[in-house]
Steps between C-alpha positions, in 0.01 A plus 500: 500500500607788716245652747462822302457310184214305650340821638540706173390215269195368687377744766594867407231541244223398737602750756528803262171649601587476872737806574541375865687189380786729392542316178605189706854652518499570882463284799187663620132593397421864576149645488599869524138616547434274791851507637543118508821315437514118471789247431484122461784255531522115490789306665561133422721260698825419311479835308447777752620309814704189524305288745239530788715402791445847656141591421503798734797650305362414159172679553693802622688509174180451298315770681787749492581453143142565408446821701834622360315563162297774684770641713720572193212688354491734799181326626450358852337148485192478709347169434593154342333185378698163514416185316685167554506177320652203698433148644489336842884514546550868401181619663530300822371647821859580611585681186171684493549614855850641401356672201228654684733634776749635237220686306387654830844633571528637143156671543635679800822598342359643176149605622318289260179277552408161352169524304455158352627255236465128405628161563517212261657144511803442292832314523684792360512762775431861396390830646317800331499840675282798395604821673286817511563864586347839453643814329421746244856502374760236422853506349477355156752299295647650186500860631872546535650826382828528305797567749292367801704359778446127572441400855457187694400429865662263745769239383496262208618138466450363853185315400658325206777373731231373735345303202841363410557367853141343513596323177829377637689686246730685735622414840555768777550517880193504728471878550519580126273218406242621757525871364454415128214259563321752709543762227352258244194413706436842656588780253532833672223705343541874507155567649599825670612639165158451326344822570803693395553330172229700297671824598834415332452207251424536127466129453546192709491124528601234766795270431348149472669364184829687534661846485584493123177329390276722717668808398452402138123434575481845663589685181388229239267729302722804504788584275742509781788287639689507829852513636587355836806506712580163650686653797197692595257199506433440874577161663514396866834467691451131511450471121818724454705280732386191310582641154848556617551174670331279227613740209157524374371746229286774658290551190412137488359515848305814488320432175301185594196650666299422813616820670162685512684831536351815319681611177409845390608805296496856613603838361863611585362787711320266737834370635499701816134420573574119457803526741272668751228239462758220532617665832155545656363157398828319570465331155823445299463665154777479250554696176633232264480660162349715235220480221648564163390541142374178327748572224756322718469156641456452869837442664676459830822658617679215691728510802793565278335787316444299186174535311314184437166425348219425760437141418456347842177313498262428799216266539324418173129422483524243217202297367 
């Protein structure tokens, strides 16, 4: 059973009377009257991170990917709760010290505060993070407009390469290996862009499951489709070099998720404002396509100018 089947079949009905639940079709809870935004995420070893050799890095990835849910809504995270399930080996004094120091640094970097959580014994390591912020306004999903431009921040694909290295599925030189693993564990959240997002975006999401899948989720209840230009999808210089050397397919690399960049749509008349915001915040923002009528299936214009269907799949939450 797919994630959305599970939600729609068993939980959507019991949330109907709660408008703040946003029909369980967004990544946040939003109480508009009180101006409270909350997101909850769970991370399991073997699924969301490969192992626990680097507890300080794992906890950075866990926290950043959680607060990313708020950032992509145009909301600055203020507080977080973290719960962990582990045993004597995973929650050793040495590991707990590393986790604590790492969280302290993340709090300083993103101006957030720890408020509580829970700990339980388990031989299956997992973390659950609840993030909280305040705003009277958020950027909803399913609010794209026909002919909107599609934008993405930062670069895509580096994190997936880092994961492939950690799984020993690709061998690279020391410098490239170090770069991609760092991008996997420490996603570059566009925190400086948060306060500007609501001025320009019609709809938004963070890229966690993959560009194509998350873009489809962004407009899943609208009679709309999208067209993307492969050439315009941003990648790092290191990934570009690797694609040429190893003769890899770009679309396979940028569609697998774990990027935690902001994917949003905006009216065409906002292009100059977006370029200016990109300049003053020093955040890379790329126009990668257009929202089109749902009468046409979503497609990609590849590097050779050929139109292909958008069938690249990212991470699948299967039960």
